N, C-alpha and C positions, 0 to 999 in steps of 0.2 A: 822158666825164670825161677830162681830161688829167691823168694821174697825176704827182705830184711826182717819183716814181722808180718805174719798172716793172722790178723785179729779175727777174721771170719772163721778160719779153721780152729783157732784157739777156743772160740766160744761155741762152736758147733756141738761139742760134747755135752754142753749144758742146755742145748736149745729146747728140749722137751720140758725141762724144769722151768726155764724162763717163761715159756708159753703158759704153763700151768700157774705159775706165780702171777703172771700178768692178769689172768682171769680172776684169781683170788683178790688181787689188788683192786680191779674194777668193781668186783662184787662187794668189797668191803665198804666203799663209800668214804674211806678215810685216806687222804692223800698226802698229808704233811705231818711229820713228827708223830708217827703212829707206832704200832707194835713191831713192824719190821725194823725201824730205826732203833727202837729200844733193844730188840734182840741183837742187832749187829753191834751196838755199843757195848753190850754186856759180853758178847762172845769175843769181840775183838780185844777188849780189855783183858779178858781171861787169856786169850792167845798170847798177847804181848807180856803178860804177867804184871800188868799195871792195875791200879785200883779203879781208874776211870778212863773211859773213852767217850769223847763228845763228837758226834758226827757234824760235819760242816760241809759247805758247798764245794770246796776244792782245797788243794794243798797250800796255795798261796794264802788263802784266808786262814788256814790252820796256823801258819806261822805268825801272821799279823795278829790274830786273836791271842796267841800266847804272849806276845810282846805287850799288847795293849792291856791284857789281863794283869801282867806284872806291874805295869804303870799304875793301874787302878789300885793294886794292892800295896803300892809304895815301895816295891822292890826295884823298880826302874823309874827313871824320870826322863822327860824329853831332853835330848841333848847328850844322853849317856852313850858311850861307845860300845859296840858289839863287834867282837873279832869274828871274822868269817873268811873262809878260803877264797883266794882271789880267782880261782878257776871254776867256781861253782856256776850252775845255771843261774841266770840273772834273777829268778824268782826269790832266791834266798836273800839277795841284796834289796830287792824291791820291798820285801816284807819289813826289813829294818827301816827303810826310808818311809814307808807308809805309816809306821808307828812313831815317826818323828824322832828316831834314834840315828846315831851316826855309824855307818859301816866302816870298819877298819880292816882292810884287805891284808891277808897273810898268805904267803906263798905255800903251796902244797909240797908234800914229799913226792919226788919224781917217780918213785916206785909204786906207791899206792894211790896217788892222785888225791889223797885226802890231806886236810890241813896238817902242817908239820908242827908238832908240839914244840920242837926245838927253836922254831922261828917266832913263837908267840911272845917270848920274853922281851924282845926288842920292840914290840908293838904296844906293850902295856903302858898305860898312863893312869893318872888319878881318876880319869873319867871312864876307864874300862870297867864294865859292869856285867858283861856276859860273853860267853863263847857260843857261837852257833856252829855246831859240828855237822857238816854235810857228808852223809855216807854215800859218796859219789859212785855211780855205776853199780851199786849193790854191795860194796865192801865197807864194813864198819870202820869208822875212824879209830884211832888209838885212844879209846875212851878211858882206860886206866890212867894214862899219862895226862889226858885233858882234865880228868876229875881231880888229879893231884894239883894241877895248876889252878883250877877253879877254887878248890878248897883253900889253898895257900893265899890266894888273892881275893877271896870272898866274891867270886863271880858266879853267876848263874850258868849252868851248862844245859844248853838246849840242843836237841837233835832235829835235823832236817832228815826225816826218814822216808822221803818221797820215793827213793829208789831201793830201799833195803828191807822191804817187808819180809819178816821171818828170819833175818840173819841173827846169829847167836854168838855172843862173846861172854866169857866168864859165866856161863850158864844163865845168861840173861838175853832176852831178845831185844832187837831194835825197838825203840818205843818205851823201854824201861831201863835205859842206861844213863839218863840225865834227869834234870828237874821236870822236863816236859818235852814232848816230841810232836812234830807236825807230819802228817801223812797225806799223800795224794793217792787217789784211786783212779786217776786218769786211765782211759782204756788200755794204754800200752804198758801200764805198770805190772809188776809181778802179780799183784792182786788188783785187777782192773775192773772198774764198773763199765757200763755201756753208755757212759757220759761222764760229766764232771762229778767228782765227789772227793771228800777228804775227811780227816779226823784229827783230833788232838788226844794224846794219851798223857797221863800224869798220875802221880801218887799224891798230889797236893790237893786236898779237898777244897780249900779256899779258891785256888786257881780254877778247878773244875766248875765250881759254882758260878764264878764270875764269867767264864767263857760260855757256859750254858745260857746265861742271861744275855751276854753280848751278841751271840749268834742270832738271837731272836728279838731284835730291836731293843736290847737292854732290859728285857722284861723277865722277871722271875715269876710273875703271876699275870695272867691275861689282863691287859689294860693298865697294869701297874709297872711303870718303867723306872728302874733304879739307876740305869746307866744310859749314856748316849751310845746305843748299840748299832748293829747293822743287821741285814737280812742275809744270813749265811747258814742255811740249814741243810743237812744231808737229805736229799730227796728220798721220799719213802720208797719209790720204785727202785732207785739205785741201791738203797739199803737191802731191799729184797733180793736183788741180783747178787750183791756182795755176800749175803747170807748163804746163797747157793755155792759160791765159788770159794769161800774161806776154807771149808774142809779139805779142799784139794791143793791148797797153797804149798804145803810142805812137799807133797809129791811133785808138784811143778818145779819147785826150787831144786829138788834132787835131780830132776831131769836136766835142768840148766847146768848144774854142777857136772853131771856126766858128760854133757857136750863140751863144757869148758875143759874138762880133763883131756878129752880127745884133742881139742885144739892145742892145748899146752904141750902134750906129749908128741903129737904128730906133725905140727907145723915146724918145718925145718928150713928156714930161709934166713941167711945171715943179715939180710937187710930189714928184717922184722924184729921189733922189740915186743915181746909178749908181756901180758900183765903179771904182776906179782900175786901169788896166792899160796898160802901154806897148807891148802887142802882141808882146812877146818870149815866149820859152818858159819864163819864170819863173813862169807861172801855168797850172795844169792844170784850173782851174774844177771842183774837187770840188763846190763850191757856187757859184751865182751869186746874190750877196746885194745887194739894194738897200736903201735907207733912205727912210723917210718919217715925218713927224710923226704921221700918221694911219694907222699900220700896221694896226691891228685892223680899221678900216673897209675898207682896201684888201684885206685877206685875205678878209673876208666878201664883198666885191664880186666878187673873182675866183672864189670858190667858187660864188657864184650864177651865174657864167658858165662853170661846169664846169671850173675850173682849180684844181688842188690846190697849195697852197704849204705851207712849213714855217717855223718860227722857230728859228734856230740862233744863240743860245740865249735862252730867255725870261728866265732868272734869272741874274744875274752870280754868279760863285763866292763873292764876299765877302758876298753877301746870302742864301746858302743856309743852311738850318737846321743842316746838318752842320758848318758853319764859323761857328757862332754867335759865337765870340770876335771875328770880323771884322765882324759885322753893323753896327757903329757907324762903320766906316771909310767914307771918301768918295772915290770914284773917278769924277768927273763924266763923263769921256770914255767910260769903260767903261759907265757907267750909261746914257748917251745911246745908245750902240751897241745895247745889249741892249733898249732901249725902242723903237728905230726899225727894226731890221733885219727883212727878210723874204726868204726864199730862194725863188727862182722854179724851176720845173721845169728840170732840167739832167741830161742823160744822153746817151750816144752814140746811143740808139735813138729820140730825139725826131725826129719828121718835120718837114719844112719847113712843112707846113700847121699843125702843132701850135705851132711856134714863132711863126708868123704870128698865130695865134689869141691867144696870150699877149700879144704885142706890141700887137695891136689892142685887147684888153680894157684893158690898162694905159693906153694912150693915151686911151681913152674915160672913164677914171675921173676923177671930180671930187669934191671934198669941200667 
C-alpha cells in the first residue's frame, strides 16, 4: 500500500535527535515556556523574515489570538466583518466566530483554490475590517492584489499559513506577507510537531506583546493579569522537536515540489484536472489536489491499486450542520471544488517508484 502520508517514516530520520532531546528535556526540569520555546520563536521568526513569532498551542488558537489581539488594540471590534474564502477548512471560519466577528464568505479562484481578489469588491461593506487570506493546499494567495484592496479600503490583511510553511512570494515568506499570520504545526503539516502546536508571526510589536500575554492567562508578569486571556502555550517538548525539524524544512519542500513536477508532467488523463502552478516557490505542496467529475470512482480505483488518497475537504463550510444558518447559501465554485477534489500521496519520503505507481494508475483509470 502506498500511504497517503507516512508520518512514522517522515519522522524516522529525526528519531535519534528526538530521543536525545527528550532526555535533555527531562533532565532540565523546565517543562513550560522554557529555552526550547524561546529558541523556536526566534528561529522561526528569522526563518519567516518576521520580527516576532509567538508559540501557541495550535493553529486555531493562533488565528483566534490574532483577532482578539486586534480587538484589544482597538483595530477591530465585535461585529466587524472578516472576508474569508468560502472553501477553506472550517478552522479559519471558527476563529472568526470565536472572536465574535462576522465571517463573510468569498468564492475562490477555480484555478488556485485561493480567495479570488476580483470577487472581494462585491462583498465589501462599511463593516468590512479585515481579509483572512488562507494559503490553501500550500499555495500562496495573490497577496499583492489582496494588499492593494486592503490598503485602499483600510482593512487588516491576515494570513492563515497553516498549510504554507516556507512558501515564498515577492522575496518574502508566508508569515511575513500581511499584518499577522497564524501557523499550525499539526503533525501532518510541512513543518509538523509530534502533537498539536502553533504560532503567530507579525512585525507589529504591540500585537506581539498582547498575544504573548493573552496566550498565558492574559499575564505579562506572573500573577499580574492585564487581559482576560486563555491558556494556549507552545509545549516546550513540541518546541524542541520543531527546533530539530525546522532546518530541514526547505529541503522537504523542495522534495515535495520535485514530486509535484512529476505529477504535473507525467499524469496524462483527460478526465483529470491538475492543479495550477507556475513552478515558483509560492507553492510548497502541502497537498497535491486534482479534480475530476468522477472523484469517488477514481478514489475507489486507486485504493484497489493499493494507493491511498484523501479528500480535503468533503463538505463545504456553509453546508456544515454547525453552520446551519448558512445551509441555504449558494457558492457554486466552492461546491464544485468540494465535490471534485482528491488529494494524491504527497510527502518528502515518497520514493520515485511510488510516484511512478501513482502516475501509472491514474493514467490507466477510465470511467
